[in-house]
Residue, then its C-alpha position, 0 to 999 in steps of 0.5 A: m748948760t747952766n752951773a748946776d747942770t755942770i756941778i752935778r756932773t763934775l760932782r757925780e764924776k769926781f764921787g765915781y758914781s755912774q748915772e745909773v747909780v745917781a738915778n737909783f738913789l735918786g728914784v728916777k730914770r738914768e735918762m733924767i740923769s742925763y737931761y740934768e747934766t745936759g740942761a735939757r731939763e732943770a733938776p727940781l729943789e727936791v732933786l737937788e736937796k738930795l744930791a747936795d745929801l748924796f754929795g755932802v755939799d750945801l744946797d747953794i753949791f748948785f747955784s754957784d756962779t763958777m765952779e771954782a766956787a762950788s769946788t771949795e765946798l766939796a767935803f767928804a769923798f766916798r769911792a766903792n767900786e761896789f754899793n747899793e741904794k741903801d749905802l747910798e742912803s747912808i752916805a747921803a745921812f752920814r754927810r747930811v749930819i756932817k754938814n749940819y755939824q759944820r753949820i753949828t761949829n760955823l755959828e758957834g765960831k761966829n758967836a765966840 
């Protein structure tokens, strides 16, 4: 199991999403999420990009050396008992905006 596999599972569980919910968001079968989480299949870059948006983390979290390093990247946690695919798309879009805002703020701070 690679770090990306562990991180995908850890983030999914941390946010309270089932494999089925994440699979629907990605447009894949639930089994694919299980394969990604067990290391049976490597998640393609496009999938990792969508997961980064969904979880509100930078893409490089999936390439971190340790889960501790990855954990420092966690930002906004949305938990819900009932949500649909449209809700997840909105959450992912919101988190993408927040990530971009944080990047701009960090760049402005470095240039000040």
